LUMVEXSE-42809 format. One record per residue (C-alpha): residue in one letter; x, y, z. Coordinates in pm, whole numbers, plus 50000, padded with zeros to 5 digits. Example, Ala and Ser with C-alpha at 12.3 -4.5 7.8 and 13.67 -1.06 7.14 Angstrom:
<pts>
<A,<51230,49550,50780>>
<S,<51367,49894,50714>>
</pts>
This chain:
<pts>
<M,<34384,76661,94859>>
<D,<34112,76450,95018>>
<K,<33961,76721,95239>>
<N,<33719,76985,95120>>
<Q,<33728,77352,95221>>
<A,<33458,77307,95486>>
<E,<33657,77031,95659>>
<L,<33976,77237,95645>>
<A,<33795,77541,95787>>
<K,<33672,77329,96080>>
<I,<34024,77194,96143>>
<L,<34165,77547,96128>>
<E,<33909,77670,96381>>
<T,<34011,77390,96621>>
<A,<34379,77472,96575>>
<R,<34321,77846,96632>>
<I,<34158,77776,96969>>
<V,<34453,77550,97057>>
<A,<34696,77824,96947>>
<W,<34538,78087,97175>>
<G,<34558,77843,97466>>
<A,<34927,77775,97397>>
<A,<34994,78151,97363>>
<D,<34837,78210,97706>>
<I,<35052,77933,97859>>
<L,<35371,78082,97709>>
<S,<35278,78432,97822>>
<S,<35207,78318,98179>>
<F,<35553,78158,98198>>
<Y,<35712,78461,98031>>
<H,<35588,78689,98308>>
<K,<35721,78465,98588>>
<N,<36068,78499,98737>>
<A,<36349,78356,98524>>
<S,<36431,78110,98804>>
<D,<36089,77946,98748>>
<L,<36170,77864,98386>>
<D,<36380,77555,98453>>
<V,<36616,77626,98163>>
<S,<36800,77318,98037>>
<D,<37046,77343,97749>>
<K,<36986,77098,97469>>
<K,<37240,77079,97188>>
<D,<37010,77294,96973>>
<G,<36953,77558,97240>>
<P,<36775,77610,97570>>
<V,<36449,77433,97644>>
<T,<36225,77573,97910>>
<A,<35934,77453,98116>>
<A,<35727,77686,97894>>
<D,<35818,77493,97574>>
<L,<35719,77168,97736>>
<A,<35392,77297,97882>>
<A,<35287,77456,97552>>
<N,<35388,77143,97361>>
<K,<35183,76920,97592>>
<H,<34881,77151,97555>>
<I,<34901,77159,97173>>
<L,<34953,76784,97127>>
<S,<34691,76676,97381>>
<K,<34424,76913,97244>>
<L,<34484,76837,96876>>
<Q,<34501,76464,96938>>
<A,<34184,76469,97150>>
<E,<33997,76658,96874>>
<L,<34146,76498,96564>>
<G,<34302,76169,96672>>
<T,<34618,75995,96556>>
<E,<34483,75759,96293>>
<E,<34476,76008,96007>>
<F,<34712,76274,96143>>
<G,<35080,76253,96229>>
<Y,<35246,76493,96475>>
<L,<35593,76635,96419>>
<S,<35691,76855,96712>>
<E,<36024,77009,96802>>
<E,<36000,76863,97151>>
<T,<35911,76505,97055>>
<F,<36072,76444,96713>>
<D,<36377,76216,96717>>
<V,<36625,76414,96503>>
<K,<36880,76129,96520>>
<K,<36640,75875,96369>>
<A,<36521,76136,96120>>
<E,<36241,75928,95972>>
<P,<35948,76089,95794>>
<I,<35614,76040,95965>>
<A,<35426,75793,95746>>
<K,<35106,75994,95703>>
<D,<34973,76225,95431>>
<W,<34851,76470,95696>>
<V,<35113,76587,95946>>
<W,<35094,76859,96209>>
<I,<35426,77046,96238>>
<I,<35460,77223,96571>>
<D,<35706,77464,96729>>
<P,<35569,77524,97080>>
<L,<35818,77808,97140>>
<D,<35988,77984,96851>>
<G,<36261,78219,96970>>
<T,<36355,78049,97298>>
<R,<36657,78277,97341>>
<D,<36433,78585,97307>>
<F,<36192,78431,97557>>
<I,<36471,78381,97811>>
<D,<36624,78724,97740>>
<K,<36281,78888,97782>>
<T,<36272,79070,97448>>
<G,<35906,78976,97399>>
<E,<35993,78856,97048>>
<Y,<35896,78492,97074>>
<G,<35618,78301,96904>>
<M,<35444,77968,96858>>
<H,<35384,77782,96530>>
<I,<35127,77523,96430>>
<A,<35108,77402,96069>>
<L,<34924,77120,95898>>
<A,<35104,76977,95595>>
<Y,<34952,76753,95329>>
<Q,<35209,76536,95149>>
<G,<35485,76768,95265>>
<R,<35328,77106,95179>>
<P,<35152,77333,95431>>
<V,<34775,77377,95399>>
<I,<34711,77539,95739>>
<G,<34947,77779,95914>>
<I,<34915,77955,96249>>
<V,<35172,78184,96409>>
<A,<35098,78328,96754>>
<I,<35294,78626,96888>>
<P,<35178,78620,97252>>
<E,<35325,78951,97371>>
<A,<35167,79134,97075>>
<G,<34835,78961,97153>>
<K,<34807,78843,96792>>
<V,<34748,78517,96609>>
<Y,<34811,78509,96233>>
<F,<34639,78227,96049>>
<A,<34590,78100,95696>>
<S,<34458,77803,95503>>
<K,<34546,77716,95145>>
<D,<34377,77944,94889>>
<N,<34182,78139,95153>>
<G,<34414,78429,95239>>
<T,<34578,78528,95568>>
<F,<34409,78687,95868>>
<V,<34522,78833,96198>>
<E,<34316,78783,96514>>
<T,<34355,78996,96826>>
<K,<34269,78898,97182>>
<D,<33928,79065,97166>>
<G,<33833,78828,96881>>
<T,<33863,79084,96597>>
<V,<33970,78912,96274>>
<T,<34119,79121,95990>>
<P,<34255,79012,95650>>
<I,<34621,79104,95607>>
<K,<34849,79151,95304>>
<V,<35219,79206,95237>>
<S,<35352,79542,95111>>
<D,<35354,79637,94744>>
<R,<35711,79770,94742>>
<N,<35848,79639,94415>>
<Q,<36212,79747,94372>>
<I,<36492,79560,94554>>
<E,<36637,79900,94655>>
<D,<36308,79987,94832>>
<L,<36281,79662,95031>>
<Y,<36353,79620,95400>>
<L,<36529,79308,95526>>
<I,<36429,79152,95857>>
<V,<36708,78971,96044>>
<S,<36798,78837,96388>>
<R,<37016,79038,96619>>
<S,<37232,78726,96652>>
<H,<37274,78398,96451>>
<R,<37487,78552,96178>>
<D,<37798,78385,96041>>
<D,<38043,78559,95805>>
<R,<37889,78407,95492>>
<F,<37543,78532,95581>>
<K,<37679,78875,95680>>
<E,<37851,78909,95344>>
<L,<37536,78804,95158>>
<I,<37311,79060,95326>>
<E,<37573,79335,95303>>
<R,<37599,79285,94927>>
<L,<37224,79297,94861>>
<P,<37111,79657,94796>>
<F,<36821,79682,95043>>
<A,<36673,80010,95169>>
<G,<36751,79904,95525>>
<K,<36746,79635,95790>>
<K,<36509,79572,96077>>
<Y,<36564,79332,96368>>
<M,<36332,79076,96524>>
<G,<36358,78745,96708>>
<G,<36200,78415,96597>>
<V,<36110,78316,96240>>
<G,<35735,78358,96295>>
<G,<35797,78702,96440>>
<K,<36010,78798,96142>>
<I,<35749,78680,95891>>
<S,<35480,78868,96086>>
<T,<35671,79192,96011>>
<L,<35626,79119,95638>>
<L,<35251,79083,95698>>
<E,<35247,79410,95892>>
<Q,<35434,79572,95596>>
<E,<35721,79675,95825>>
<S,<35964,79463,95621>>
<D,<35970,79279,95289>>
<V,<36242,79012,95290>>
<Y,<36363,78735,95519>>
<L,<36660,78513,95427>>
<S,<36779,78189,95583>>
<L,<37126,78063,95492>>
<S,<37240,77744,95662>>
<G,<37595,77728,95790>>
<K,<37708,77475,96051>>
<S,<37345,77424,96140>>
<A,<37015,77481,95965>>
<A,<36664,77587,96055>>
<K,<36413,77305,96094>>
<D,<36070,77217,95953>>
<W,<35889,77362,96254>>
<D,<36064,77698,96207>>
<F,<35924,77740,95856>>
<A,<35604,77543,95784>>
<A,<35353,77778,95953>>
<P,<35536,78104,95863>>
<E,<35553,77994,95499>>
<L,<35177,77961,95463>>
<I,<35082,78283,95643>>
<L,<35327,78463,95412>>
<T,<35225,78307,95080>>
<E,<34853,78339,95152>>
<A,<34913,78711,95224>>
<G,<35064,78753,94876>>
<G,<35428,78674,94948>>
<K,<35660,78405,94815>>
<F,<35872,78149,95001>>
<T,<36117,77922,94814>>
<Y,<36470,77796,94802>>
<V,<36704,78039,94627>>
<N,<36675,77827,94310>>
<G,<36296,77877,94307>>
<E,<36213,77523,94428>>
<P,<35935,77483,94689>>
<V,<36018,77369,95041>>
<Y,<35890,77021,95133>>
<Y,<35841,76923,95497>>
<N,<35837,76588,95681>>
<Q,<36111,76448,95458>>
<G,<36299,76265,95735>>
<D,<36582,76512,95785>>
<V,<36397,76808,95935>>
<K,<36690,77043,95872>>
<R,<36632,77284,95586>>
<W,<36982,77315,95442>>
<G,<37068,77578,95181>>
<C,<36926,77924,95126>>
<I,<36558,78001,95167>>
<V,<36417,78332,95047>>
<A,<36090,78477,95181>>
<T,<35963,78800,95027>>
<N,<35658,79017,94966>>
<G,<35664,78846,94624>>
<K,<35711,79156,94411>>
<C,<36070,79093,94300>>
<H,<36120,78745,94441>>
<E,<36276,78589,94132>>
<A,<36517,78881,94074>>
<L,<36621,78871,94439>>
<C,<36673,78492,94429>>
<E,<36891,78531,94121>>
<K,<37100,78803,94282>>
<A,<37135,78611,94610>>
<A,<37233,78289,94428>>
<A,<37505,78471,94232>>
<I,<37645,78628,94550>>
<I,<37645,78295,94739>>
<D,<37822,78134,94443>>
<E,<38090,78406,94451>>
<I,<38132,78376,94829>>
<D,<38162,77996,94814>>
<N,<38387,77980,94510>>
<G,<38569,78310,94570>>
</pts>
């Protein structure tokens, strides 16, 4: 990696300021009337004026500070999924200006915003803002994960130390569950389930030690790079693990932004055992 820790720290500080600005934009739209949101249904779900305003803020600020010569920008709102070409840069910002659009529209408060910086496909900076909680979680490679509140207080944060599968809590969406996924989670012997919208929001519950496991299993569709890049780093730097079910790492900016297959995110304590169990169950479901 051709950047030292001091340079990365400076870039992270810039991105954190941008993240707070985007969180404020999202929150201001969230507290308006629904009729002001200008909801338009894209194939992948509703896009709102809030997405677009936050996206514009993030891109314009990062590009003004850091330029476009060295850095590429892969954003949910501007990436051409049909072309599906990787951005030809070592350093790529991966941005989800509004994670949990459905929750935003339904007023659950469980929406977030993600900014990640990947180097050669792997995240080195991750920021997840949860505007209605007034929190920004941030991490850089090998430096741990921190949570910042609106008053500027910054606190290091770690995952739970629960270390038996039977003691772990699973975090899942209230919706987005097909039969295959339902069967998988029903057959895993967790202590219980908790519910939360948005991937960043779900991973934040692992950092807050309210849950221990998040699973993504693609069906007809799959989660995208911008759903995972920032949440992955804030989890792994807090002591958790985030891999495909076969233990392989997740690479981003590979052209196809869809992350097919099964991804397992845990507090890290029995990650391998859980992956093994999940893989065996998926194999049984698929080959019955």
